[in-house]
C-alpha positions in Angstrom: 223.6 239.3 34.6 219.9 238.3 35.2 216.6 239.8 34.2 213.9 241.1 36.9 211.5 238.5 35.5 214.1 235.7 35.8 214.9 237.2 39.0 211.1 237.2 40.1 210.8 233.0 39.2 213.7 232.4 41.0 212.3 234.5 44.6 208.3 232.5 43.6 210.6 229.0 43.3 213.2 229.7 46.1 211.9 226.6 48.1 211.8 224.6 45.5 215.4 225.4 44.2 216.8 225.6 47.8 215.1 222.4 48.5 217.2 220.4 46.3 220.1 222.2 47.0 220.0 221.7 51.1 219.1 217.7 50.0 222.3 217.2 48.2 224.2 219.2 50.7 222.7 216.7 53.8 223.3 213.6 51.8 227.1 214.5 50.7 228.1 216.0 54.2 226.8 212.1 55.3 228.9 210.3 52.8 231.8 212.7 53.7 231.4 212.0 57.5 230.8 208.1 56.7 233.9 207.8 54.3 236.0 210.0 56.9 235.2 206.9 59.5 236.8 204.1 57.6 240.0 202.2 57.8 241.1 203.7 54.5 238.6 205.9 53.0 238.5 207.0 49.5 239.8 210.1 49.3 238.4 211.2 45.7 235.2 210.7 47.5 236.1 212.6 50.6 236.9 215.4 48.2 234.0 215.6 45.6 231.6 215.1 48.4 232.8 218.0 50.1 233.2 220.1 46.9 229.9 219.3 46.3 228.2 220.0 49.9 230.0 223.3 49.9 228.3 225.0 46.6 224.9 223.7 47.2 224.8 224.8 50.8 226.3 228.1 49.0 223.9 228.4 46.8 220.9 227.5 48.8 221.8 230.3 51.3 221.6 232.8 48.5 218.3 231.6 47.7 217.3 231.4 51.4 217.9 235.6 51.7 217.2 235.9 48.6 220.6 236.7 46.9 220.3 236.6 43.2 223.4 238.5 43.0 225.5 236.1 40.5 223.1 233.3 41.5 223.6 231.6 38.1 227.3 231.9 38.3 226.8 229.6 41.5 224.1 227.5 40.3 226.6 226.5 37.3 229.1 225.6 40.1 227.0 223.8 41.7 225.6 221.9 38.8 229.1 221.0 38.2 230.1 219.7 41.4 226.8 217.5 41.7 227.2 216.3 38.7 231.3 215.4 39.0 229.9 214.1 42.7 227.3 212.0 41.5 229.8 210.2 38.9 232.3 209.6 41.7 229.4 208.1 43.9 228.2 206.1 41.2 231.2 204.0 41.8 229.8 202.9 44.8 226.4 201.3 43.8 226.5 198.2 46.3 226.4 201.0 48.6 222.9 202.3 49.8 224.1 205.5 50.6 226.1 206.0 47.7 224.0 205.1 45.3 221.5 207.4 47.1 224.1 210.4 47.0 224.5 210.0 43.2 221.2 210.1 42.4 220.5 213.1 44.8 223.2 214.9 42.9 222.0 214.4 39.6 218.7 215.4 40.7 219.7 218.9 42.2 222.5 219.0 38.7 219.0 218.7 36.8 217.1 221.2 39.1 219.5 224.1 39.6 220.4 224.1 35.9 216.8 226.2 35.4 218.8 229.2 37.6 221.8 229.4 34.8 221.3 232.2 32.0 222.7 231.2 28.4 225.3 233.7 28.9 227.4 232.0 31.7 227.9 229.3 29.4 229.9 231.5 26.9 
């Protein structure tokens, strides 16, 4: 459970965190769409990008609506999914969009880890 000071910090910096999440969400959704339009889509890319997009969007929505309840748990899931997505996208560094997705997701994971309280890791 977050203390008052942590919640206040999140509310002040909501735009910063929400922008990172929304950018990752948008890029991941674009990768899913691109992959689905291929003749032989990579199901792992679809799965990882979809899961990442879903958690990024959920976290952004909570931040934008100032719902800080369980935000550290959602931020933890977002961080994990972003890192996993980046690992999968990094297999396709020769494809510009996939490389951009990987770097966007790594950036998002670094940013949202500020929202994770140490207690969630136990």
